[in-house]
N, C-alpha and C positions, 0 to 999 in steps of 0.2 A: 759718534766716533765709530769707525768701522772695526769689525772684529780683527781684521788683519793688522790694523794699527795697534790695537790692544796687545795682540800677540807679539808684535815687534817690540813694544815697550817692555813686556815681560821678559822676552828673550834677552834684550839689552841689559835689563836689570840683573838677571841671573848671570850673564857673562861678566858683568862688573863685579859681582860678589865673588865669583871664582878667581878673577884676575887680582882682586885685592883681598885675598884670604885673611891676611894678618889684620888688616884694618877692620874687615867684616867681623872677625872673631872678637876683636877688641870692642867693637860697637855692641855686639850681642852681650858680651860680658858686662858692659856699662849699663845696658838696659836691665840685665838680670840683677846686677848689684843694687841699682836704684829702686827697682820694683820690689826687691827683697826687703830693703829697709822700709819701704812704704807698706808692704804687706805685713811685716813684723809689727809696725806701729798700729796698723788697722786691727790686727788680732788682739793686741794689748788693749786698745780702746774698746773693742767689743767685750772683752772679759771684764773690764772696769764697769762698763754699762750694765752687764748682766749682774755683776756683784752689787751694784747700786739698786737694781731692780729687786734682787733677793732681799736686801735690807728693807726696801720700801714695802715689800709684801708682808714683812713681819711686824710692821708698825701697826699698833692697834690701840683703841681707847678702852679704858676700864672704868665702868660705872659702879662705884662702891655703894652698897645699900646700907641703910641704918639697920641695926639688929632688931629694932622694934617696928620695922616697916609693916604696914597693913597689907593685906592681900590686894585690896583695891589700888593702893598706891603702887604696888609692885606691877600690877597689870597695866597701870597708867604709864609707868616708865617703859615697859616693854612695848606698849602701843606707840609711844612717841618714837622709839627707836625704829620700829617697823615702818613708820611713816617717812623716814629719811631715805630718799632715793639712792643716795650714795652708799648706804649700808648694804654689804653683800652677805654678811653672816653675823649672827648673834648667838652666843653660847653662855649658859649660866654656870657659874663656878661657885660651889658651896664653900663654907668656911674650912671644912675638912680637906677639900681638894686643893684649896689655896695653901694650906699648911703642908700637905704632902708635896706640892710643887716646890715650896720653899725648902723642904728637907732635901730634895734632889739637888737643888741649886747650891745649897750650902755644903753638901757632901758629908760623908761619914766623919770626917775629921773635926767638924764643927757641931757635933750633936749637942754639946753642952749649951750652945746658944739657944736651943729650942727646949731646954729643960722646963717642965711644968706647963708647956703650951697645950699639951694634949688635954689636960684637965680644965684649963682656962684659955681657950683659943681666942686671941684678940683680933684675928683677921676677919674682915667682913665678907658677907656674900657679895657677889658682883656679877655684872654682865660684861663679857668680853666682846667688843664690837670691832669687826673688820670692815674696812671701807675700800672703795675703789682706788683711791690714791691718798698718800699721806696728808695732802692739803685738805682733804675732806673731813679730817678728824675734828677740825674746829667747828664744823657744822653740827657735830654731835653735841658738843658743849653748848652751842647757842640754842639748839632745839630743846635741851633739857634744863635750861636756865630757869630757876625758880620752881622746878617740879619737886614736890614734897617726897620725902622718903629717901633722898639721895644724900649720902655722907660726903662723897668727894668724887670728882671725875679726873682721872689721870689721862690726859690727852696726848702726852708725848710731844708737846709743842717744840721743845728744844731739839729733839731728834729730827722732827719734820723740817725745821729751819736749817739744820746742819746738812741734811740730805739734799734739800733744795739748793743750798749753796754749792755743795760738792758737784751736783748734777750740772748746774750752770757753768761752773768752772771747767769741768771735763769737756762739756760741749764747746765752749769757747776755745780752750787750749787745743782740743782735738781738731777743730775746724781750721785754726790758724796754722798749726803744724802740718795739717794735710795739704793746705795750699802751698806752704813753703816747700814741702817734699816734692810735690808735683812740679813746682817751678824749678827746683834743683835738678830733678830728673830730666825735664825738658832742656835745661841748659847743658847738662853733661852729654846728653844724647845728641843734641844738635851740634855741639862742638866736636864730638867724635865723628859724626857723619860728615862734618865739614872737611875732615882730612881726606875722605874719599872724593869729595867734590873738588878740593884743591888739587888733587893728583890729576884730575881730568879738566883743569881749567882751560888748557890750550884747546882741547877737543870742543869744549863749550864755546870758546871764542870762534873757532872755525865754523861751527854750526850756525852761530849768529850771523857771521859774515855771508854765508851762502843762503840766508833767508829763513832759517828755521824759527818758528815762533817760540815764545818763552815757555808756553805750556807743553809744546812738543819736546823741549829740552827737559822740562821739569819732571814729566811723568815717569821716566825710567828711574830717576832718583827717588821719587815718592814711593814707587813700588819697592825699590831697594830698601828704603827706610821702613816700609811696612813689613817686609820679610824679616829684617833685623829685629824690629819690634815684636813680631810674632814669636820668633824663636827665643828671644830674650825673655819674653813673658812666660812662655811654656817652661823654660828652665827655672825661672823664678818661682812659678807655681809648684814645681816638683820639690825645689829646695825648701820653700816655705812650709809646704805640707809635712815633709819629713822632719824638719827641725821642730815644728810646732807639735807634731805627733809624739816625738821623742820627749819634749818638755812636758807634754800633757800626761804621758805615761809615767814619767819620773815623779812629777810633782802632784799628779792628780789625786792620789790617795791622801796626801797631807792637806792640800788646799781645799779639797772637796768637803772637809769638815767645817770649813769657814764660809765657803761660797761655791757656787756652781761655775764650772769652766765650760767654755764653748767647745763642743766636740770637733775634732779635726775634720770630720766629714762635712761639717758646715762650710768650711773653706772650699772644699772640692765642689759642692753642689751649688753654692751661692756666690762665691767670690772669684773663683779661678777664671771663669769666663769673662768677668769684668776686667780682670788684670790683662787677659789676652787682648780684649778689645782696646783697653787703655794703652797697652804696649804698641799695638798697630797704629792707633791715632797719634801717640807721641812720636813714633818713628816717622810717620808721614809728615807731621807738623815740623819735626826737627829737620827733615830734608828740605821742606819749603823755606824755612828760615835760613838754612845753611847755603842754599844755592842762590838766594836773592841777589846778593851783591855781585856774584860772578856773571849774572845776566846782563850787567851794565858794561857794555863794550864801547 
């Protein structure tokens, strides 16, 4: 394709945008609105994923030791734990440390529940084991099965199964909703652009009669759709960032005590360009779908 031809297509597309300002603005607004909804959903999905990751990182196994465990048996337990490839950290917690932690968890209002425990501490010594993923906790239990000196292993299996179920549900629901939102976006944008094409249907018919090829007619509309998609995506990026930043600053201090939130700059550096490219592609595809039936003369 010659440069002069490309220049002609671009000029024609820009003229069409100026001539049909109202429809062009409506198309940009449609792109912006649909991409904003899509962007808001993506940010919610990312925060849910980060929240699940936070919970997963806190899941750990506790290996409780008998009070009368021998030094050799304790070394054997530690050696078995060190031999598990999935284990990333092992820490030893004494009876007193466990009691102090329990005190903090119960709070000052429930001091009476711990009455007498300082003199006769029933809590055992234990190894706290962190693994690469929650699913790896079961490997700790299987590796220590039958090892002497162990009172009990708390593997958090119920928590692991719940986290796995939530993770799978979020992935499936997120994927389905993402496809639906993209489909709705494409439908709305293509129908809005179709108004522009309909206004020029006579011009398209004349061009067909004088021998213009389908792609010669298509390109100005495709460029027009790309321009609409670009500006709609840029406006959507600005709105998404500001709305999310406002929500992040308002709710950040409260929610951060329970989970980590995705920083607003993450959207700017990692997602904004994807939305711009997506807006351009959706605009181009919407134009191709809109003009298809008008090329049949």
